[in-house]
C-alpha positions as CSV (number, residue, x, y, z in Angstrom):
1,X,69.5,68.5,38.0
2,X,72.5,67.2,36.2
3,X,72.0,67.6,32.4
4,X,75.1,65.9,30.9
5,X,74.7,64.7,27.3
6,X,74.0,61.0,27.3
7,X,73.8,60.6,23.5
8,X,77.0,58.5,23.3
9,X,76.5,56.9,26.7
10,X,73.3,54.9,27.0
11,X,73.4,52.3,29.7
12,X,70.2,50.3,30.1
13,X,68.1,51.5,33.0
14,X,65.5,49.3,34.7
15,X,62.6,50.7,36.8
16,X,61.0,48.1,39.1
17,X,57.5,48.9,40.6
18,X,56.1,46.4,43.1
19,X,52.3,46.5,43.2
20,X,49.7,44.8,45.4
21,X,46.2,46.0,44.8
22,X,47.2,49.4,43.5
23,X,44.6,49.7,40.7
24,X,43.9,53.3,41.7
25,X,47.5,54.5,41.5
26,X,49.5,52.3,39.1
27,X,48.2,54.0,35.9
28,X,48.9,57.4,37.2
29,X,52.5,56.4,38.1
30,X,53.1,54.8,34.7
31,X,51.6,57.9,32.9
32,X,54.1,60.2,34.6
33,X,57.0,57.8,33.9
34,X,56.3,57.7,30.2
35,X,55.4,61.4,29.9
36,X,58.5,62.6,31.7
37,X,61.0,60.2,30.2
38,X,61.8,62.2,27.1
39,X,62.4,65.5,28.9
40,X,64.3,64.0,31.9
41,X,66.6,61.7,29.8
42,X,67.5,64.0,26.9
43,X,69.8,62.3,24.5
44,X,68.9,58.8,25.5
45,X,67.1,56.3,23.3
46,X,63.7,55.1,24.6
47,X,64.8,51.5,24.1
48,X,67.4,51.9,26.8
49,X,64.8,52.1,29.6
50,X,62.7,49.1,30.7
51,X,59.8,49.3,33.1
52,X,58.9,46.2,35.1
53,X,55.7,46.0,37.2
54,X,55.7,43.1,39.7
55,X,52.1,42.3,40.5
56,X,52.3,40.7,44.0
57,X,49.2,38.6,43.9
58,X,46.7,41.5,43.4
59,X,43.0,40.7,43.6
60,X,42.0,43.9,41.8
61,X,42.8,45.2,38.3
62,X,46.4,46.2,38.9
63,X,48.0,43.7,36.5
64,X,45.4,44.5,33.8
65,X,45.9,48.2,34.0
66,X,49.7,47.9,33.9
67,X,49.5,45.5,31.0
68,X,47.8,48.1,28.9
69,X,51.0,50.1,28.6
70,X,53.2,49.3,25.7
71,X,56.7,48.9,26.9
72,X,55.8,47.7,30.4
73,X,56.6,44.2,31.4
74,X,54.2,42.7,34.0
75,X,55.4,39.8,36.2
76,X,52.7,38.3,38.4
77,X,53.1,36.3,41.6
78,X,50.6,33.5,42.2
79,X,49.9,35.0,45.6
80,X,50.9,37.9,47.9
81,X,54.5,37.3,49.0
82,X,55.4,40.8,50.2
83,X,57.0,44.0,49.1
84,X,60.6,42.8,49.4
85,X,59.9,39.6,47.5
86,X,58.3,41.6,44.7
87,X,61.3,43.8,44.5
88,X,63.7,40.9,44.3
89,X,61.6,39.3,41.6
90,X,61.9,42.5,39.6
91,X,65.6,42.8,40.3
92,X,66.2,39.3,39.0
93,X,64.2,39.9,35.9
94,X,65.8,43.3,35.1
95,X,68.5,43.6,32.4
96,X,69.7,47.1,33.3
97,X,73.1,48.4,34.2
98,X,71.3,50.4,36.9
99,X,68.1,49.5,38.7
100,X,65.6,51.9,40.2
101,X,62.5,51.2,42.2
102,X,59.5,53.2,43.5
103,X,56.0,52.5,44.8
104,X,52.9,52.2,42.7
105,X,50.8,54.3,45.0
106,X,51.8,57.8,43.8
107,X,53.5,58.8,47.1
108,X,56.8,59.3,45.3
109,X,57.2,61.5,42.2
110,X,57.9,59.1,39.4
111,X,59.8,61.7,37.3
112,X,62.4,61.9,40.0
113,X,63.6,58.4,39.2
114,X,65.2,59.7,36.1
115,X,66.9,62.5,38.0
116,X,68.3,59.9,40.3
117,X,69.5,57.9,37.3
118,X,71.3,60.9,35.9
119,X,72.9,61.6,39.2
120,X,74.3,58.1,39.7
121,X,75.8,57.7,36.3
122,X,77.6,61.0,36.8
123,X,79.0,60.0,40.1
124,X,81.0,57.3,41.9
125,X,78.0,56.4,44.0
126,X,76.8,52.8,44.3
127,X,73.3,53.9,45.5
128,X,71.3,57.1,45.2
129,X,68.4,57.6,47.6
130,X,65.5,59.9,47.2
131,X,65.2,61.4,50.6
132,X,61.7,62.5,51.8
133,X,63.3,64.0,55.0
134,X,66.0,66.3,53.8
135,X,63.6,69.2,53.6
136,X,61.5,68.5,56.7
137,X,58.3,66.7,57.2
138,X,56.4,67.8,54.1
139,X,53.1,66.0,53.7
140,X,54.2,62.9,55.6
141,X,51.8,62.0,58.4
142,X,53.2,63.0,61.8
143,X,53.4,59.5,63.3
144,X,55.2,58.1,60.2
145,X,57.5,61.1,60.2
146,X,58.5,60.6,63.8
147,X,59.0,56.8,63.2
148,X,61.3,57.5,60.2
149,X,63.3,60.0,62.3
150,X,63.8,57.3,65.0
151,X,64.9,54.6,62.4
152,X,67.3,57.1,60.9
153,X,68.8,57.9,64.3
154,X,69.2,54.2,65.2
155,X,70.7,53.2,61.9
156,X,73.1,56.1,61.7
157,X,74.2,55.4,65.3
158,X,74.8,51.7,64.6
159,X,76.5,52.1,61.3
160,X,78.2,55.5,61.9
161,X,76.6,57.2,59.0
162,X,74.6,60.3,58.3
163,X,71.8,59.3,56.0
164,X,68.6,61.4,56.3
165,X,66.1,58.7,55.1
166,X,67.0,55.1,55.5
167,X,63.5,53.8,54.8
168,X,62.8,55.6,51.5
169,X,61.1,53.5,48.8
170,X,62.7,55.4,45.9
171,X,66.3,54.6,45.0
172,X,68.7,53.7,42.2
173,X,71.7,51.4,42.4
174,X,74.3,49.8,40.3
175,X,73.4,46.3,39.0
176,X,76.7,44.9,40.3
177,X,75.7,45.4,44.0
178,X,72.3,43.7,43.6
179,X,73.6,40.4,45.0
180,X,73.9,42.0,48.5
181,X,70.1,42.3,48.7
182,X,69.1,38.7,48.0
183,X,68.6,37.7,51.6
184,X,66.8,40.8,52.8
185,X,63.2,40.7,54.3
186,X,60.3,39.9,52.0
187,X,58.1,42.6,53.6
188,X,58.2,46.3,54.0
189,X,61.4,46.1,56.1
190,X,63.3,45.5,52.9
191,X,64.1,49.2,52.4
192,X,65.7,49.9,55.8
193,X,67.5,46.6,55.7
194,X,68.9,47.5,52.2
195,X,70.1,50.8,53.5
196,X,71.8,49.1,56.5
197,X,73.5,46.4,54.4
198,X,74.8,49.0,52.0
199,X,76.2,51.0,55.0
200,X,77.7,47.8,56.5
201,X,79.3,46.9,53.2
202,X,80.8,50.3,52.9
203,X,79.0,51.2,49.6
204,X,79.0,54.8,48.5
205,X,75.5,56.2,49.2
206,X,74.3,59.6,48.1
207,X,70.9,61.3,48.7
208,X,68.9,64.0,47.0
209,X,65.7,65.6,48.3
210,X,62.4,64.5,46.8
211,X,58.8,65.7,47.6
212,X,56.4,63.2,49.2
213,X,52.6,63.0,48.9
214,X,50.1,61.0,50.8
215,X,49.5,57.7,48.9
216,X,46.6,57.0,46.6
217,X,44.3,54.4,48.2
218,X,44.6,52.7,51.6
219,X,48.0,52.3,53.2
220,X,49.3,48.8,53.8
221,X,51.8,50.0,56.4
222,X,50.9,48.8,59.9
223,X,52.6,51.4,62.1
224,X,53.3,49.3,65.2
225,X,53.8,45.9,63.6
226,X,55.9,47.1,60.7
227,X,57.8,49.5,62.9
228,X,58.9,46.6,65.0
229,X,59.9,44.7,61.9
230,X,61.9,47.7,60.7
231,X,63.8,47.9,64.0
232,X,64.5,44.1,64.0
233,X,65.8,44.3,60.4
234,X,68.2,47.2,61.4
235,X,69.5,45.3,64.4
236,X,69.7,42.0,62.6
237,X,71.7,43.5,59.7
238,X,74.1,45.1,62.2
239,X,74.8,42.2,64.5
240,X,73.9,39.0,62.6
241,X,73.9,39.3,58.8
242,X,77.2,38.5,57.2
243,X,78.3,40.4,54.1
């Protein structure tokens, strides 16, 4: 982990967490974010980090739980619009020089967001991805792992790249490139489409390995239907979308 002194260099860092019926996981994710912030961002003032939870029309206690945390801003959609739309709502509301996002289900290690932040400010990269696949399958279900390998192969072939995890839901990027993502899919295909638009635009993308755990609660991923949408998003970004 990069441990440069940030005392005299304190950019504002925004963490966006989209959440739809994640009452079982959102508190655990926020607990880790707050507990690890001091150690992971040595030299930074707490006021330079903002955490935004976008409640995407939850029918459980997700917004109430998130709202109990001092320093967390909760933005609620009137209904469920989709993962990508929730992310975009958070991006528009964020004030950070850098924006990170991760899921509310505990499948991604929240403390690694700060490591990604430290990496991107110490580099020329536009985007840093937390790759679940750099160190093999880990705890990812086999079918999902094979699907991600397939999407990786297709995207890398089309865009002549060598990313290991184009669908990861943990990443950090510079605020100045956020405009590129405004027209991306509202659903779960947002993440692979974001990777593809970044490759198409020629942004500098770096990856670091992160551990992956099975999510807390029931998965919203529909393997076949969402897999088709992922594939369509990759192809659409390559051959149709203008940047």
